[in-house]
C-alpha positions as MATLAB code, in Angstrom:
seq = 'MIDIPQKIKQTLRDFGLSKAEMYVYVSALRLGAQPASVIAKHALLKRGHTYNMLTSLKEKGLVQEMIKRKIRHFAACRPETILSVLLHREEKIAHQKEQIAQIIPLLQSLKNPAVQPARVRFFEGSQGIKEIYEDTIQNSNETIYAIGDFACFFPQEKDPVLNGWIWKYSQRRAAKGIWYYGIANKSKYSDMAFRKRLKQKRKLKMLKDVELPVEINIYGNKVAVMSTSKEMIGFIIEDAPTAETLRNLHKAIWGFLPDYAI';
ca = [
     -14.026  -22.758    7.014;
     -13.778  -22.227   10.751;
     -15.143  -18.598   11.442;
     -12.151  -15.508   11.970;
     -13.069  -12.405   12.601;
     -12.516   -9.857    9.821;
     -10.087   -7.404   12.021;
      -7.476  -10.319   12.329;
      -8.119  -11.895    9.003;
      -7.504   -8.714    7.222;
      -3.916   -7.903    9.456;
      -3.005  -11.334    8.693;
      -3.456  -11.160    5.063;
      -1.559   -7.890    4.949;
       1.001   -9.355    7.087;
       1.433  -11.829    3.970;
      -0.438  -15.126    4.893;
      -2.750  -16.225    2.232;
      -6.117  -18.205    3.281;
      -5.159  -21.369    3.997;
      -1.663  -20.585    6.030;
      -4.338  -17.962    7.649;
      -7.190  -20.296    8.780;
      -3.767  -23.269    9.605;
      -2.630  -20.950   11.781;
      -5.926  -20.071   13.701;
      -6.547  -23.622   13.895;
      -3.141  -24.728   15.662;
      -3.350  -21.880   17.891;
      -6.969  -22.803   19.147;
      -6.096  -26.628   19.448;
      -2.467  -26.511   20.943;
       0.475  -29.260   19.595;
      -1.915  -31.510   17.401;
      -1.220  -33.903   14.623;
      -1.778  -32.269   10.981;
      -4.929  -34.610   10.792;
      -6.360  -32.816   13.607;
      -5.502  -29.484   12.410;
      -6.335  -30.080    9.007;
      -9.889  -31.489   10.538;
     -10.930  -28.087   12.504;
      -9.240  -25.824    9.222;
     -11.593  -27.710    7.186;
      -8.788  -28.497    4.432;
      -7.525  -31.696    2.760;
      -4.046  -33.062    5.116;
      -1.841  -32.817    2.056;
      -2.445  -29.291    1.459;
      -2.060  -28.484    5.631;
       1.134  -30.698    5.571;
       2.063  -27.576    2.695;
       0.817  -24.634    4.531;
       1.976  -26.209    7.922;
       5.900  -26.106    6.207;
       5.242  -22.517    5.012;
       4.181  -21.164    8.261;
       7.322  -22.992   10.325;
       9.601  -21.347    7.545;
       7.924  -18.316    8.900;
       8.521  -18.645   11.967;
       4.821  -18.870   13.188;
       4.955  -22.895   13.408;
       6.855  -25.087   15.703;
       7.389  -28.986   15.039;
       7.941  -31.831   17.812;
       7.696  -34.957   17.774;
       5.513  -36.902   20.452;
       4.906  -40.618   20.529;
       6.646  -41.137   17.369;
       3.996  -38.515   15.507;
       4.605  -35.369   14.298;
       2.712  -32.755   16.096;
       2.743  -28.819   14.901;
       2.356  -26.379   17.552;
       1.378  -22.366   16.742;
       4.124  -19.974   18.187;
       2.708  -17.133   21.022;
       1.165  -14.676   18.512;
       3.685  -12.104   19.896;
       6.027  -14.016   17.383;
       4.477  -11.981   14.333;
       5.664   -8.612   16.103;
       9.594  -10.488   16.226;
       9.196  -11.683   12.857;
       8.135   -7.798   11.384;
      11.067   -6.869   13.215;
      13.418   -9.253   12.089;
      12.121   -7.915    8.177;
      12.465   -4.667    8.831;
      16.212   -5.121    9.941;
      16.468   -7.502    6.919;
      15.133   -4.385    4.922;
      16.839   -1.787    6.350;
      20.024   -3.805    4.899;
      19.134   -4.339    2.097;
      18.541   -0.875    1.133;
      22.161    0.173    2.474;
      23.173   -2.762    0.044;
      21.900   -1.137   -2.717;
      22.262    2.024   -1.775;
      25.842    1.094   -2.476;
      25.533   -0.663   -5.550;
      23.337    2.016   -7.279;
      26.378    3.867   -8.666;
      28.188    0.692  -10.281;
      24.629   -0.270  -11.694;
      24.841    3.593  -13.045;
      28.162    2.776  -14.487;
      26.648   -0.413  -16.746;
      23.889    1.552  -18.037;
      24.255    1.515  -22.324;
      24.107    5.931  -22.848;
      22.510    5.145  -26.056;
      19.812    3.152  -24.301;
      16.801    5.667  -23.404;
      15.105    4.897  -19.390;
      11.096    3.972  -19.653;
       8.747    7.166  -19.608;
       5.811    5.457  -18.772;
       5.677    2.699  -15.449;
       2.551    0.686  -14.993;
       1.552   -0.163  -11.634;
      -0.737   -2.877  -10.169;
      -2.404   -3.622   -6.926;
      -2.162   -1.697   -2.853;
       1.447   -2.048   -3.056;
       1.708   -0.023   -6.627;
      -0.763    2.262   -5.368;
       1.629    2.995   -2.258;
       4.751    3.424   -4.833;
       3.128    5.892   -6.752;
       2.163    7.858   -4.034;
       6.061    7.452   -2.124;
       7.119    9.280   -6.036;
       5.337   11.933   -5.557;
       6.933   12.649   -2.331;
      10.740   12.102   -2.870;
      11.610   15.679   -4.148;
      10.810   17.959   -1.172;
      10.861   21.155   -3.147;
       8.073   19.684   -5.548;
       4.381   20.763   -5.119;
       1.512   18.618   -6.133;
      -1.089   19.914   -8.442;
      -3.919   17.124   -8.582;
      -7.191   16.677   -9.522;
      -9.553   14.459   -8.349;
     -12.816   12.844   -5.847;
     -11.315   11.898   -2.523;
     -14.856    9.640   -2.286;
     -13.583    7.781   -5.812;
      -9.480    7.907   -4.920;
      -9.629    6.812   -1.104;
     -10.375    3.305   -1.293;
     -12.425    3.674    1.785;
     -14.387    0.613    2.695;
     -12.646   -1.367   -0.411;
      -9.191   -1.453    1.220;
      -8.994    0.285    4.945;
      -5.674   -0.712    5.577;
      -4.502    1.290    2.164;
      -7.369    3.848    3.282;
      -5.310    4.449    6.471;
      -1.999    4.460    5.062;
      -2.831    7.438    2.440;
      -3.729    9.552    5.044;
      -0.548    8.920    6.796;
       1.455    9.628    3.657;
      -0.774   12.891    3.436;
       1.120   13.436    6.964;
       4.659   12.371    5.815;
       3.746   14.876    2.896;
       3.506   17.651    4.856;
       6.228   16.822    7.164;
       8.562   16.961    4.397;
       6.737   20.553    3.290;
       5.542   19.900    0.304;
       2.247   20.994   -0.708;
      -0.697   19.914   -2.418;
      -3.181   22.365   -4.492;
      -5.932   19.844   -5.414;
      -9.282   20.834   -7.710;
     -11.341   18.624   -5.811;
     -15.288   17.519   -6.327;
     -17.567   18.207   -3.461;
     -17.814   14.905   -1.263;
     -17.926   14.132    2.445;
     -14.647   12.455    1.710;
     -13.575   15.692   -0.079;
     -14.591   17.717    2.744;
     -12.713   15.817    5.594;
      -9.312   16.343    3.642;
     -10.763   19.968    3.706;
     -10.649   20.201    7.485;
      -7.341   18.582    7.147;
      -5.873   21.443    5.202;
      -3.804   23.322    7.470;
      -1.903   20.298    9.139;
      -1.625   18.432    5.926;
      -0.595   20.996    4.028;
      -3.916   21.156    1.630;
      -5.254   23.814   -0.763;
      -8.694   22.894   -2.304;
     -10.665   24.579   -5.104;
     -13.941   23.110   -5.311;
     -16.125   21.384   -8.416;
     -19.661   20.245   -8.685;
     -21.478   17.670   -9.414;
     -18.684   16.812  -12.239;
     -17.457   12.871  -12.233;
     -13.744   12.766  -11.532;
     -12.992    8.955  -10.498;
      -9.624    8.975  -10.738;
      -6.621   10.931   -9.417;
      -4.239   13.097  -10.802;
      -0.892   14.184   -9.646;
       1.556   16.269  -10.995;
       5.128   17.374   -9.626;
       8.205   17.997  -10.996;
       8.268   16.245  -14.646;
       6.045   14.030  -13.892;
       2.159   13.137  -13.873;
       1.098   10.284  -11.891;
      -2.799    8.645  -12.841;
      -4.436    6.286   -9.989;
      -7.160    4.879  -10.513;
      -8.570    2.855   -6.810;
     -12.050    3.434   -7.268;
     -12.577   -0.511   -9.134;
      -9.590   -1.815  -10.263;
      -6.001   -0.130   -8.394;
      -3.952    0.539  -11.263;
      -1.685    3.647  -12.268;
       0.745    4.740  -14.055;
       3.798    7.323  -13.889;
       4.212    9.362  -17.005;
       7.914   10.901  -16.753;
       8.139   13.848  -19.387;
       8.890   17.143  -18.820;
       6.499   18.799  -21.417;
       3.692   16.794  -20.587;
       4.217   17.691  -16.918;
       4.185   21.728  -17.786;
       1.159   21.106  -19.869;
      -1.577   19.984  -17.141;
       0.419   21.684  -14.479;
      -0.108   25.267  -16.293;
      -3.301   24.037  -17.507;
      -4.312   23.434  -13.590;
      -3.255   26.897  -12.559;
      -5.164   28.061  -15.285;
      -8.474   26.625  -13.774;
      -7.727   27.001  -10.618;
      -8.136   31.120  -10.787;
     -11.647   30.336  -11.905;
     -12.936   28.207   -9.316;
     -14.216   29.216   -5.904;
     -12.302   28.321   -2.922;
     -13.463   25.084   -1.493;
     -16.361   25.396    1.228;
     -18.455   23.088    3.537;
];
């Protein structure tokens, strides 16, 4: 495959391009307007597969098609077009959110009152982990009581984009006035979280030499469990007695532990 800088690969992947789309787009960008056969040769892909990728990229607004000397040519749009596509997505999502908000009361009226809502929800992948974190800050008056080791549940090198997103989430949590009371294993990443404790409304108590490979967040009537050190999976239990039991246990342990220190 052609050589593409890692930062470009990661960003285009997060934008939503598949591996093959990425190689075809970059090849088209480097070559200028060319027949699909030339782009396929540069991208080291079969011509039929390249045609499919070019069609997909054209639908996404990243590739243009033209006829030159009765032959179909394809050219990558300017890189700035990616920003325009993102802005269009944001506008579309904002519109969809407004529409969904309008029909929620109608959907609620269709619910069968005899059917109980799901009490446990499972999540997978980076997007699933984001959804769990977002759920923890839906109510601005709910303190989060947490247990874990920042070295395990912050993905760092494994997923630097998600890692950066989580730190920004912490800033948004603090901006909403939500405090985070964490029982954390001593590590360099926990040290990093401790240094940001004032700006991010975080209080920490310290454990040493205890394996805590998952993060547990207790908030309101919910408990969220996230595992990101290997596979990115998690679940939310919505049950008041479960949340209250674990919150009381957290508070009891909190009183016996030393304050976090560097």
